[in-house]
C-alpha positions, 0 to 999 in steps of 0.5 A, a space after each residue: 749473209 742476209 744482211 749483206 744481201 739486204 745492203 746490196 739490195 738497198 744500194 741498187 734500189 737507190 739507183 732504181 729510185 733515182 731513175 723512177 723519180 727523174 723529172 718527166 716532160 709532157 706527153 705527146 698530145 695531138 692534134 699537132 701538124 708539121 710541114 707537108 712532105 717531111 716524113 718517110 714511114 719505114 715498115 720493115 716486114 718479113 711474112 706479115 700477110 696477117 698483120 700488115 693490112 691493119 697497120 697500112 690501113 692506119 698509115 694511109 690515114 696520115 696527113 700530108 706530113 707523110 711523103 712516102 710509106 715504104 714497105 721494106 721486105 726481107 724476103 717474104 714467102 707469104 702474101 705480104 707483097 699482094 697485100 701491099 699491091 692492093 693497098 698501093 692502088 688506094 694510096 700512091 705513097 705506098 711503095 714496095 722496097 725489096 731488101 732481100 735476105 740480110 748480108 753477112 753481119 746484118 740482122 734482118 730488121 736492121 738491114 731492112 731499115 737501112 735499105 729503106 733509109 737509103 730510099 728516103 729523101 725527107 728530113 724525118 724517118 718514122 719506123 713502124 712495126 707491122 703490128 702497130 695501129 696508128 692514129 691519123 695525127 701520129 706522124 704530125 704530132 711526133 714531128 711537132 713534138 720532136 722539133 719543139 723539144 729539139 730531139 734527134 730521135 723520139 719513140 713512143 711508149 705504145 699502148 699494149 693490146 693483150 692476147 689473153 689472160 696468160 699474156 696479161 701475166 707475162 707481158 707486164 712482168 717483162 715490161 716492168 723489167 725495163 722500168 726497173 732498168 731504165 726508168 719510166 718513159 717521159 724524158 730525154 736521156 742524160 747518158 748512154 745508160 739511161 737511153 730508152 727507145 721503142 722500135 715499134 714507133 721510132 721517129 728519127 732525124 735523117 741527118 744525125 742518123 746519116 752522120 752515124 752511118 745509118 743503121 750500120 752501127 746496129 747491124 748485129 744488135 738484138 735490141 737495135 732500137 736501144 742500141 741506136 738510141 745509145 749511139 745517138 746519145 754518145 754522139 751528143 744528140 738528144 733522144 727521148 721516149 714519151 707516152 702518147 695517149 691515144 696515138 699508137 697501139 700494138 699487139 706484139 704477139 698473138 699468144 702467150 707462147 709466142 710472147 715467151 718464145 720471142 720477146 726475151 730475145 731482146 730483153 737483156 739489152 746486151 749490145 755493142 756497149 758491152 756486158 756492163 750495162 746488161 749485167 747491172 740491169 739484170 742485177 736490178 731486176 734480180 735483187 730489187 724487182 724479183 728477190 723481195 717475193 722470196 726474201 720477205 718470208 725468209 726474213 720473217 722466219 729468221 726475225 731479220 728486221 732490217 731485211 724485212 723492212 727493206 724488202 717490204 718497201 721493195 714489195 710495195 714499190 713493185 706494186 706501185 710500179 704495177 699500178 703505174 704501168 696499168 695505163 699502158 694496157 687499156 683493156 686489162 684482164 683480171 690476171 694483169 694484177 697477178 703479173 708480179 708472180 711471173 717475175 721469177 720465170 721472167 728473170 730466168 728467161 732474161 738470164 737464158 737469153 743473155 747467155 745465148 749467143 745465136 738466138 733465132 728470129 722468124 726461123 733465121 739465126 741472128 748474127 753474133 753481136 759485136 760487143 766492146 
């Protein structure tokens, strides 16, 4: 039994290693400029009174490449609109767009983005979440990079700001599951299975997106960024995700509890492309990332040399990946280095989320996903 498990681990590890060793392209390095008026920034919001001021303060510093900053609201009941009204007096590019609650069959963020897309008339769209803080040269640098590398979509592996010591254990463990399943950022996708995206900061060419029907294809997805990247790749477009040091940072959640309750919603990456990709990814996480911590002592006790060697190698790989993702966390509490201990609970959260049909987000139930 242990030998069979080891063989299965080895086969899956070869796929993980292939993704880890794939050729990487350059970083997005500022400063760079793009034609004036070529970008519309879309910020989908729902009750973002607390986080939006910092985001908008960074967006108004964007250069003349940005023609408009559309705050697309899905029915906020707090002071979000007042925040936008105050800042709109300082920068005429800021506009409030009322999307309202999503119609049947749509999740809120996808609906907000679609309404915003219909209001835009520029060749590029840049979607930004309310928890993002952008450098002044972000928009221009992204457009220049995308045009140079002929990308229809470009997203950024954002720098992550952690909320505390427990957050520093959970967040890297969750992020690492994406590295095992998709590989590190730094290249254009070669297939639907390798498509990566980060909806926190996602640049999209308007014409290819329109040819897909806008955001209609991701209307029921829990991971609309990944699904959109997959749809674009399936349509023959070039899609990439790259690191951009110093250009964009994000604090996803204000506590470890909020992180635990919310991020697993989208982490399984199950969407309209079916269960196959999601299940394969969970197997990679379970047997290549998580299992070595438990198999190593068993192999030692039973004197199973092959299992011991394979799982020792996989354990070292896990530590190497931890060192590799450290640059995504500019300020790392000591507990960051303990994050492999959270791999087991994170796997359990992935499995629960994968099985859950109707999770909730911001108090609203998400629609049932359309899978092939």
